[in-house]
VOPAZA-638420 format. One line per field, with one value per residue (C-alpha): residue in one letter; x, y, z. Coordinates in Angstrom, 2 decimals, decimal comma. Each point is the difference from the previous one (the first is absolute). Example, Ala and Ser with C-alpha at 12.3 -4.5 7.8 and 13.67 -1.06 7.14 Angstrom:
2
aa: A  S;
x: 12,30  1,37;
y: -4,50  3,44;
z: 7,80  -0,66;
REM end
This chain:
79
aa: M  P  T  L  L  G  I  S  K  R  G  D  T  Y  L  R  T  L  L  I  H  G  G  K  T  V  V  R  V  A  D  K  H  D  D  R  R  N  N  W  I  K  E  L  D  Q  H  K  G  K  N  I  S  A  V  A  V  A  N  K  N  A  R  I  A  W  A  V  L  T  K  K  E  S  Y  K  A  A  A;
x: 6,71  0,91  -1,26  -1,11  -0,35  -1,04  1,48  3,88  2,22  2,88  -1,43  0,54  -1,16  -1,16  -2,02  -1,41  -0,89  -1,86  -2,13  -1,04  -0,99  -1,96  -1,83  -0,57  -1,73  -1,49  -1,96  -0,65  -2,58  -1,06  -3,04  -0,87  -0,34  -2,05  1,88  1,90  3,44  -1,73  -2,27  2,90  1,77  -3,08  -0,25  3,81  0,23  -2,92  1,89  3,40  0,31  1,58  3,44  -0,10  -2,54  2,10  3,21  -2,58  -0,74  3,55  0,77  -2,99  1,16  3,54  -1,24  -2,35  3,08  2,33  -2,61  -0,37  4,06  0,30  -2,21  0,38  -3,90  -2,31  -1,51  -3,84  -2,49  -2,02  -3,50;
y: -4,24  1,32  -1,06  2,98  -0,37  2,41  3,35  -1,00  1,43  -0,79  2,62  3,79  1,29  3,60  -1,32  -2,33  2,42  2,52  -3,21  -0,77  3,03  0,17  -2,93  1,32  3,15  -2,15  -2,35  2,93  1,47  -3,34  0,62  3,10  -2,03  -3,19  -1,38  -3,24  0,66  1,61  -2,59  -2,12  2,19  0,55  -3,62  -0,63  2,32  -1,23  -3,21  1,01  3,34  3,12  -0,82  -3,27  1,65  2,63  -2,50  -1,49  3,24  0,66  -3,51  -0,06  4,13  -1,18  -2,86  2,36  2,76  -3,37  -1,11  3,52  0,59  -3,45  -0,42  4,05  0,58  1,96  -1,05  -1,00  -0,55  -3,38  0,98;
z: -9,95  3,26  2,91  1,86  3,64  3,04  0,98  1,65  1,94  -2,37  -2,41  -0,46  4,06  -1,43  -2,97  2,95  2,09  -2,50  -1,35  3,60  0,79  -3,43  1,45  3,03  -1,63  -2,43  3,21  1,72  -2,82  -1,50  1,61  -1,68  -3,21  -1,65  -2,52  -0,27  1,40  2,98  1,03  -0,37  1,91  3,12  0,35  0,11  3,10  1,47  0,13  0,13  1,86  -1,15  -0,42  -2,21  -2,24  -0,30  -1,32  -1,84  -1,49  -0,47  -1,48  -3,16  -0,56  -0,64  -2,24  -2,23  -0,22  -1,33  -2,24  -1,45  -0,21  -1,68  -2,69  -0,63  0,00  1,58  3,26  -0,79  3,10  0,19  -0,75;
REM end
C-alpha cells in the first residue's frame, strides 16, 4: 500500500491549483452547513487559518478521489 503524503509542489501544478481553489471555496461556505466534515473544517479554520485549512481540505479531497478511483467504487460519505 503506497504512503500518501501531503500536497507537494512536485506534482501537477494545474491539478494542485484546482484542488486548492476548491478547498478555499469549501472553507468559505463551511459555516453554512452543520455536519461532521464541515465541523472539522470550521474547527481547523479557527485554529490554523483559512489558507492552511484550504490546503488540508484539498489534501482530503485528493485522498478521497484517489480512493474512489483505485477501488472503482462509488463515494459513500460517512454517516
